[in-house]
C-alpha positions as CSV (number, residue, x, y, z in Angstrom):
1,M,-114.5,102.2,13.3
2,R,-113.4,100.0,10.5
3,N,-109.8,100.2,11.7
4,T,-110.8,99.4,15.2
5,A,-112.7,96.3,14.1
6,L,-109.7,95.2,12.1
7,L,-107.4,95.7,15.1
8,I,-109.7,93.8,17.4
9,S,-109.9,90.9,14.9
10,L,-106.1,90.8,14.6
11,V,-105.5,90.8,18.3
12,W,-108.1,88.0,18.7
13,L,-106.3,85.8,16.1
14,V,-102.8,86.5,17.4
15,S,-104.0,85.5,20.9
16,S,-104.8,81.9,19.7
17,C,-101.8,79.7,20.0
18,A,-102.8,76.6,18.0
19,T,-104.2,78.6,15.1
20,I,-100.8,80.4,14.7
21,I,-98.3,77.6,15.5
22,N,-100.0,74.4,14.7
23,G,-99.9,73.4,11.0
24,N,-102.7,72.2,8.7
25,Y,-101.2,68.7,8.3
26,S,-99.6,66.0,10.4
27,Q,-96.9,63.6,9.3
28,V,-97.8,60.1,10.7
29,S,-95.5,57.1,10.7
30,I,-97.1,53.7,11.2
31,K,-95.3,50.5,12.3
32,S,-96.5,47.1,13.1
33,D,-95.1,44.1,15.0
34,Q,-94.7,42.3,11.7
35,A,-94.5,43.0,8.0
36,V,-98.0,44.1,6.8
37,N,-99.6,46.0,4.0
38,Y,-101.6,49.2,4.5
39,I,-104.7,50.7,2.9
40,Y,-105.0,54.5,3.5
41,E,-107.6,56.6,1.6
42,G,-108.2,53.8,-0.9
43,D,-104.5,53.4,-1.7
44,T,-102.8,50.1,-1.0
45,I,-99.2,50.3,0.2
46,I,-97.3,47.0,-0.1
47,N,-94.7,46.9,2.7
48,K,-92.6,43.7,2.6
49,L,-90.4,45.0,5.4
50,S,-91.2,45.9,9.0
51,A,-90.0,49.4,8.5
52,P,-92.4,52.3,9.2
53,V,-94.7,53.7,6.5
54,T,-95.2,57.5,6.5
55,F,-98.1,59.5,5.1
56,V,-99.4,63.1,5.5
57,A,-102.9,63.7,6.9
58,K,-104.9,66.9,7.1
59,N,-105.6,67.8,10.8
60,S,-109.2,67.3,11.8
61,K,-111.3,66.2,14.7
62,E,-112.2,63.0,12.7
63,P,-110.1,59.9,13.1
64,I,-107.8,58.5,10.4
65,T,-108.9,55.1,9.1
66,V,-106.1,52.7,8.2
67,S,-106.5,49.1,7.2
68,I,-103.6,46.7,7.6
69,F,-103.5,43.1,6.3
70,T,-101.3,40.1,5.8
71,E,-102.1,36.9,3.9
72,E,-103.8,35.6,7.0
73,R,-105.3,38.6,8.8
74,T,-106.9,41.9,8.3
75,K,-107.4,44.7,10.9
76,Q,-108.9,48.2,10.7
77,V,-107.6,50.9,13.0
78,Y,-108.9,54.4,13.7
79,I,-106.2,56.8,14.7
80,L,-107.7,59.5,16.9
81,P,-106.5,63.1,17.0
82,K,-105.4,64.9,20.2
83,K,-105.3,68.5,21.2
84,A,-102.0,70.0,20.1
85,P,-99.7,70.9,23.1
86,V,-99.6,74.5,22.1
87,Y,-103.4,74.6,22.4
88,W,-103.0,74.8,26.2
89,L,-100.9,78.0,25.9
90,N,-104.3,79.7,25.4
91,T,-104.6,79.9,29.1
92,L,-102.2,82.9,28.8
93,S,-104.4,84.6,26.2
94,P,-106.6,87.6,27.1
95,Y,-109.9,86.3,28.7
96,F,-109.0,82.9,27.3
97,S,-110.1,84.0,23.9
98,G,-107.5,81.8,22.2
99,F,-109.6,78.7,23.1
100,L,-112.6,80.1,21.2
101,V,-110.5,81.0,18.1
102,D,-108.9,77.5,18.0
103,E,-112.3,75.9,18.4
104,I,-113.6,77.9,15.4
105,T,-110.6,77.3,13.1
106,G,-110.2,73.7,14.2
107,K,-106.5,74.1,14.5
108,K,-106.3,72.6,17.9
109,W,-106.2,69.0,16.5
110,K,-103.1,67.1,15.7
111,Y,-102.5,63.4,14.9
112,P,-99.7,61.4,16.7
113,R,-96.4,61.4,14.8
114,K,-95.8,57.7,15.5
115,V,-98.3,54.9,15.7
116,F,-97.5,51.3,16.6
117,I,-100.1,48.5,15.8
118,D,-99.9,45.1,17.3
119,L,-102.0,42.7,15.2
120,N,-102.5,40.4,18.2
121,R,-104.2,43.1,20.3
122,P,-108.0,43.2,19.9
123,G,-110.2,46.1,18.9
124,N,-108.9,49.6,18.1
125,A,-105.7,49.1,20.2
126,Y,-102.6,51.0,19.2
127,T,-99.9,53.0,20.9
128,P,-99.0,56.6,19.9
129,Y,-95.3,55.8,19.9
130,F,-92.9,53.1,18.7
131,P,-91.9,50.6,21.4
132,M,-88.4,49.9,22.4
133,D,-86.4,47.2,20.6
134,S,-86.8,44.2,22.9
135,T,-83.2,43.1,22.4
136,L,-82.1,46.2,24.5
137,L,-83.8,44.6,27.4
138,Y,-81.6,41.5,27.2
139,R,-78.9,43.7,28.8
140,K,-80.0,43.1,32.4
141,N,-77.1,44.9,34.1
142,K,-76.1,48.6,34.3
143,V,-73.1,50.2,36.0
144,G,-73.1,54.0,36.3
145,F,-71.8,57.1,37.9
146,N,-73.1,60.6,38.6
147,P,-70.8,63.1,36.9
148,L,-72.3,66.0,38.8
149,S,-72.0,64.6,42.3
150,M,-68.4,65.8,42.7
151,V,-69.0,69.4,41.8
152,I,-72.7,70.3,42.6
153,G,-74.6,70.2,45.8
154,Y,-73.9,70.5,49.6
155,H,-72.6,67.0,49.9
156,P,-70.0,66.5,47.1
157,G,-68.8,62.9,46.6
158,I,-68.1,60.1,44.2
159,E,-71.3,58.3,43.4
160,V,-71.5,54.9,41.6
161,S,-74.4,52.6,41.1
162,Y,-75.4,49.1,39.9
163,E,-78.8,48.2,38.5
164,R,-80.3,44.8,37.8
165,L,-83.4,44.2,35.8
166,H,-86.0,41.6,36.8
167,G,-87.9,40.9,33.6
168,S,-89.0,43.8,31.4
169,K,-90.9,45.8,34.1
170,F,-88.9,45.8,37.3
171,G,-85.4,46.7,38.4
172,T,-83.4,47.1,41.6
173,Q,-80.6,49.7,41.9
174,L,-77.9,50.1,44.6
175,S,-76.0,53.3,44.8
176,Y,-73.0,54.3,46.9
177,T,-71.5,57.7,47.5
178,H,-68.2,58.4,49.1
179,F,-68.2,62.0,50.4
180,L,-65.4,64.5,49.5
181,S,-64.1,67.5,51.3
182,R,-64.5,71.1,50.2
183,D,-63.4,74.4,51.9
184,N,-66.9,75.4,53.0
185,D,-69.3,74.9,55.9
186,F,-71.1,72.1,54.2
187,A,-68.1,69.8,53.5
188,R,-65.0,71.0,55.3
189,N,-62.9,68.0,56.4
190,S,-65.8,65.8,55.3
191,K,-65.9,62.0,55.9
192,G,-68.8,59.6,55.3
193,Y,-71.0,57.8,52.8
194,K,-74.5,57.4,51.5
195,I,-76.2,54.2,50.5
196,V,-79.4,54.2,48.4
197,V,-81.5,51.1,47.5
198,E,-84.3,51.8,44.9
199,E,-87.0,49.6,43.4
200,K,-88.1,50.7,39.9
201,Y,-91.2,50.0,37.9
202,F,-90.8,50.7,34.1
203,F,-94.3,51.7,33.0
204,R,-93.6,52.9,29.4
205,N,-90.9,51.9,26.9
206,H,-90.4,54.1,23.8
207,E,-87.9,53.6,21.0
208,N,-85.0,54.9,23.0
209,T,-86.5,55.8,26.3
210,R,-87.8,54.1,29.4
211,W,-90.0,55.9,31.9
212,Y,-90.1,54.6,35.4
213,S,-91.5,55.2,38.9
214,G,-89.5,54.1,41.9
215,I,-89.2,54.2,45.7
216,A,-85.8,54.9,47.1
217,A,-84.6,54.2,50.7
218,E,-81.5,56.2,51.7
219,F,-79.1,56.0,54.6
220,F,-76.8,59.0,55.0
221,H,-73.8,59.2,57.4
222,K,-71.4,62.2,57.4
223,Q,-69.0,64.2,59.6
224,N,-67.8,67.6,58.6
225,D,-66.4,70.8,60.2
226,A,-68.3,74.2,60.2
227,Y,-68.0,77.5,61.9
228,I,-71.0,77.7,64.1
229,S,-72.2,80.9,65.9
230,Y,-73.0,80.4,69.6
231,Y,-73.7,82.4,72.7
232,T,-73.5,81.7,76.4
233,E,-75.2,83.5,79.2
234,P,-72.9,83.3,82.2
235,I,-74.8,86.1,83.9
236,P,-78.6,86.5,83.5
237,N,-79.5,88.9,80.6
238,Q,-75.8,89.1,79.6
239,R,-74.9,87.1,76.5
240,F,-71.4,86.4,75.1
241,H,-71.5,85.8,71.4
242,F,-68.7,83.9,69.5
243,S,-68.0,81.6,66.6
244,E,-66.2,78.3,66.9
245,R,-65.1,75.6,64.4
246,T,-67.3,72.6,65.3
247,R,-67.2,68.9,64.4
248,I,-70.7,67.9,63.2
249,N,-72.2,64.4,63.0
250,K,-75.1,64.0,60.5
251,Q,-77.3,60.9,60.1
252,F,-80.3,60.9,57.8
253,V,-82.8,58.2,56.8
254,S,-85.0,59.0,53.8
255,I,-87.9,57.5,51.8
256,T,-88.4,59.2,48.5
257,P,-90.7,58.3,45.5
258,H,-89.0,59.0,42.1
259,I,-90.1,59.6,38.6
260,G,-87.3,58.9,36.1
261,L,-86.3,58.6,32.5
262,Q,-83.6,56.4,30.9
263,Y,-82.5,57.4,27.4
264,Y,-80.4,55.0,25.3
265,L,-77.9,57.0,23.3
266,T,-76.5,53.7,22.0
267,R,-77.3,50.0,22.7
268,G,-75.1,50.2,25.8
269,F,-74.7,53.9,26.8
270,V,-77.6,55.2,28.8
271,V,-78.3,58.7,30.2
272,E,-80.7,58.8,33.2
273,T,-82.4,61.6,35.1
274,Y,-84.9,61.6,37.9
275,F,-86.6,63.7,40.5
276,G,-88.5,63.0,43.7
277,L,-90.0,64.5,46.8
278,G,-90.1,62.4,50.0
279,L,-89.6,62.3,53.8
280,R,-86.4,62.5,55.7
281,H,-85.5,61.9,59.4
282,R,-82.5,64.2,60.4
283,K,-80.3,63.7,63.3
284,V,-77.5,66.3,63.7
285,T,-75.3,66.4,66.8
286,Y,-72.3,68.3,68.1
287,P,-70.5,65.7,70.2
288,S,-67.6,68.0,71.4
289,I,-69.6,71.1,72.3
290,P,-70.5,71.8,76.0
291,E,-74.2,71.9,76.9
292,N,-74.1,75.6,77.8
293,Y,-73.2,76.6,74.2
294,I,-76.4,77.7,72.6
295,Q,-76.5,77.8,68.8
296,Q,-77.3,81.3,67.4
297,P,-80.0,81.2,64.7
298,G,-79.2,82.6,61.3
299,F,-80.4,86.1,60.6
300,W,-82.7,84.7,57.8
301,E,-83.2,81.2,59.3
302,W,-85.1,79.7,56.4
303,F,-82.7,81.1,53.8
304,D,-79.4,80.6,55.7
305,L,-78.4,77.4,54.1
306,S,-75.3,76.9,56.2
307,Y,-77.4,77.2,59.4
308,S,-80.3,75.0,58.2
309,S,-77.8,72.3,57.0
310,N,-75.8,72.2,60.2
311,K,-78.5,73.0,62.7
312,K,-78.4,70.7,65.7
313,E,-81.7,68.9,65.8
314,T,-83.5,65.6,65.6
315,A,-86.5,66.1,63.3
316,W,-88.5,65.1,60.2
317,S,-88.1,67.2,57.1
318,A,-88.8,67.1,53.3
319,N,-86.3,65.5,51.0
320,F,-85.9,66.6,47.3
321,D,-84.0,64.5,44.8
322,L,-82.8,65.7,41.4
323,S,-80.0,64.0,39.6
324,L,-78.3,62.9,36.4
325,K,-76.5,59.6,35.8
326,L,-74.5,58.0,33.0
327,S,-74.6,54.2,32.8
328,W,-73.3,51.3,30.7
329,A,-75.7,48.4,30.0
330,F,-74.4,44.9,29.5
């Protein structure tokens, strides 16, 4: 009985994620928009530079009280704890018992690693991250290219882009892709282009990163060859099946919202990634195929990518975007 109780207690504790993974202390770095002095737990820290000041605080559900002052002003800030990310892994624990353990131990709380305080903002205002150096935003222009566009996807091509910032919150990007040929049914003897215009709104600037939401309008025009399976029915109930190399015209128009991230590796070199799900109007035609040629559906229509990509139709469909871009800001 004693061993059984011990085993149950051990399983209960192991099932709690924050209790096991989250430490007892948080390291907090504080920075202000100007050189200030700090008072933390009764100790005064004289900071004549605008560099961050770092201290260690024991994790708790209670806020950390920090006072900052200059020769002219004084401000008191309460840094609030948040639930540690690993706390939500308790959804995988048996009967959600990990939530109860973390509540009892108090290990679910963690303070932000970085805190930025603007003396000019009223009340208990602060941000749980350091803002981006404003001088980076002086570089209003970016030229970039997609290193994956030539080797990945059904429509390989050379993609270049230009972005222009409008102030610190908005930007416009123009992208152009010249399609390349590959020896497959997606890009054989391919010709065409894609033009995308995107409006971006940058809603959060960290030290080296900028998060944005955007709306992209795309025009896609392409011709390629593919081997299409057909059948004809010269005599009722008698079908003749065959495959023929076919010239295909594709014209798409898409509207896709994006969520993206720009990461500044240096002051000029930027890595960008984004994803989005939107709406696309597809128009796929076979201009040289007689009307009595009927396209043979794929055996697994939804999973036959060649069939779904080259299917003759005029229809609406979903559009999924996921990409990577390398840019130079100037």
